[in-house]
C-alpha positions, 0 to 999 in steps of 0.5 A: 816909218822908225825914226832914226838918229842922227849920229855922229857919222852922218853930221860928218858926210853932211860937213862933207857934202856942203864942203864938196857944193862949196868947191863946185859952185866957187871952183876954188880949184879944178872939179877933178882936183876937188874931186880928188880932195874929197876922197882924201878927206874922206879917208882921212877922217875915217881913222878919228874916232867915231867915224870909222865907217865913214869910208873903208880905207882898204877899198877907198880907190875901189872907184876907179875900178868901179864898172861906170868908170871903166865903161867910160874908160871903154867907149872912150877907146872905142869914140875913138876908133871908130872916129880914126875910121873915119866913120865920124866925119861921115856922120857929121857930113850926113847930119849936115847935108840934110839937118844944114849949118844952123843952129836951129837946125842943127841942134834936134837933130844931135840931139834927137839922135843921141837920145834914141841912140840912149834909149838901148846904149848907155846914155855915157856911151852914146854922148861919148860916140858922138862926141866927136861927131858934133865936134866935127860939126862945130869946126864946120858950121862955126857954131860954138862947141859949147852951144851943141855939147850940153843939149847933146848930154842932156838929151843923152840922159833924158833919152835913157828915161825911153827905154826900161834898158835906157838906164841902171835905175830902169833896169834895176827896176823890176828886180827891187819890185820884186823883192818889195811884191814879198810884203805886200797882200797878193792883191797888192802886188806890183806887176813888171814893167815892159821893154817900151812901158815908159817909151811915152814918158821918154819921148816927151823928155827927149822933146821936152829937152829939144824945145827948151833948147831952142827957145830958150839957148841962147840966154842959158847957154854960154856962147863959147868957152871952148876954143875956137877954131881958126882954120875954118872955112872963112878962116882960111880967106882971112888968114890968106889975105892977112899973111900972103895978100891973095883975095881968095874965097872957096866956092863950089861951081855946077859945070852944065854938060852944055857948058864951053868949059868941057873938054878943056885942060885944068892948067890952061882954065886957071892959067886963063882966068885967074883961079884954082880948080882943087877939086871935082864931083863927077859921076858921085865921086868927090876928087882932089883933083891930081893932075892938072894935064886932065879935061873936065868932063861935065856936068859936074861940080868944081870947087875953086879958090879964088877971087870973088869978082873973077869967079863970078866973070868965069861963072858968067863966062862958061855959063855956069852957077855959084852955090851959095854955100859948100855942099858936096865938097864940104868934107874935103874943105872941113879944117878937121880933114884939111887945110892951109899949109906952109912948106918951105924947100932946103936949100939940099932939096931934090927940087930945086930947079923943078917946077911943079908941072914937072913934077906933078905936085899934087899927085906925087905930094899932096899938095895943092899949090895956091902960092909962092912966097920968094923972097918979100914976094908972092907968086899966084895964079889968084890975083893978090893986092900987089902982083897980077897973078902968074902961072906958078905952075911952071915957076920953077922952085928956088932954094928957100922957096915958101910953098903955100899949098891946100893939103888933105892934112893926113898926107902933111902928115906923111910929107914931114918924113920928106927931106926934099922939103920942110914943113912949117905948119904945126898946128894940124891934125896929126893923126893918122885916119884908117878908112880901110879899118872901118869893117873891124871897127863896126865889128867890135863895136857891133859885138860890144853892142850885141853884147848889151842888148842880149846877154847879162854881161858886166857893161864895163865887160860888154865895152871892154870886149869892143875896145880891146878888138880895136887894139888887137885888129890895130885900129888904135895903137894902145898909146893912142888908146890912152890919148883918147880916154878923158883922165879927168873925167876918169878921176872926176866919178871914180874920186866921188864913188866913195862919198856916195858910198857914204852917204848911205852907208851911214844911214844920211841918206835914209834919214835925209828921206825920213824928215822930208817925208815926214814933213809931207806926211796925210798930205795928197798923193801927188804932193808925196809923188812929187816929194819923192820924186825930188828926193830922188832928184837930190839924191841922184845927185850926190851918188850912184843914181843905183844908190838912189834907186835901191834907197829909194824904191822901198821907201816909196812902195811903203809911202805909197800903201800907206797912203792908198796910192800906186806902189808901182807908179811911185816905183817907177816915179824913183827909177825915172827921176833919178836921170835928172841930173843936169844942175852940177857936172857929177853925172857920166855925161856931164862929166864928159862934155865939161871938159871939151866945150870948156863948161863951168859948174856955173854953167850947169847950174844955169841951164840944168836947174831949168831943166830939172825943173821941166823934168820934174813937171813933165816925168810927174805928169806923164807919170799920171798919164800913162799910169 
């Protein structure tokens, strides 16, 4: 191999690389700001004598229009569009229904699903689509988001090794092999890899990732760096007790067909038993109760808010079964969909002098009234610490009454424009859900996916086609699309692209490769393969995995040929190993999940360091077993 001279530009690149690593590890400034600083530093250094080729200042900001960055922007918009229709809520509900609500059961289902999807869809796309799903699962189960997003993100990266279209290096590999064959004898030329040639390797890697987090997750994952949601599940009960003295929880109860409760009026049941039936499940349909004068039809399930001892007496009295946890009502009572709201009756309200039953408060306003806070007194169906239960459905409203109600957030959003009520609650999801747009959202998502799988259209254009389609069909407004983009992720990735280009264009990467390979020259074939894998891993952390693949595949083929090894095996080792990007958040997926989960670089170093070693061991072992 030709000896390379270490130049001044190489030295400058090495110093900038070291400075970048220092900023990322120390986090003396935010990581996205550090990336922007490196971008500016490269541009300014290129004006110094002898460093002109460090960066092309006329193309310094081209990273913001790169295929990777535009793809991330588009997939965030597509994901937000699907989320806006409520379909991600249904996916989250399905996972919870069949997978349970414990970390040991949720983690493998989410991570395995994302890993499988990313075998055909670019891994950052799979991760972005499942980000809202995992957020909802975190809210509903109480599992910290930081304990779910990293396993999901790592398995999205690992899933890209399951097929030859799962990642850009594998897509590119057959083209690089064709080029390399031109310099090889006919009997040594490599055959192209088929679509599922790498599937055993990818499956082993995804399984390793899942098992790793199941076994060591409690040691390597942060507890909860993200924001805690105080309105979920038990949080609602705690809030009602702390603020209004309401000793109430939410229960799901089975009503058999022969129960004496059948045929009784909901309002009478609430009043006589000092509880509140807030939702029903009948003939396969869940609905929030709108008319309290309706009778109970069975067999059914009812969602009840009340004091535990009172609800237990009620169940025993009527031969009902209380479930241990919410099942069919988990979606209705999810903090992302509904919760406790506080609403005030203003002095000029037309509701003054009228009672909730007269106004059909649930049907008209979507408010399930739990209590009326009047002066220093709290009136409620449910027994309080200081007062007996009251038939609040018959209490006439007065100016200044504070209504404590359970409601869906989209109902509360619409009530903000109602002059008869003043919404006090402000910390709730106020974005409108558009389930009627689910057809359009799925249609344009399918178009994007089809273009990715069955055409040669550029990835960013495929995804942007779906994003624009969702905007034109009004699944999302353009302002909502702007808000859906994680601009910190965009700036982080776009600002680091010139550094990767500098590593490659100045010959720094080739020089590093030559030094490492010179040290391993003459060693056993497996050692050479491991060295190639480590090189590919290291390069993928500081430059694009495509760039690392383009650079190292020809070198790997040359080394394999000289050592009498299989050049195709070495080439595939490079393409697989460039997905071993877990130690720092420079990979698009890691950058995507860093903000929502509140991860720090040290979290990636701790969890990603072990994953990197496992990746090397499993991938090298499987490559030699399969090929």
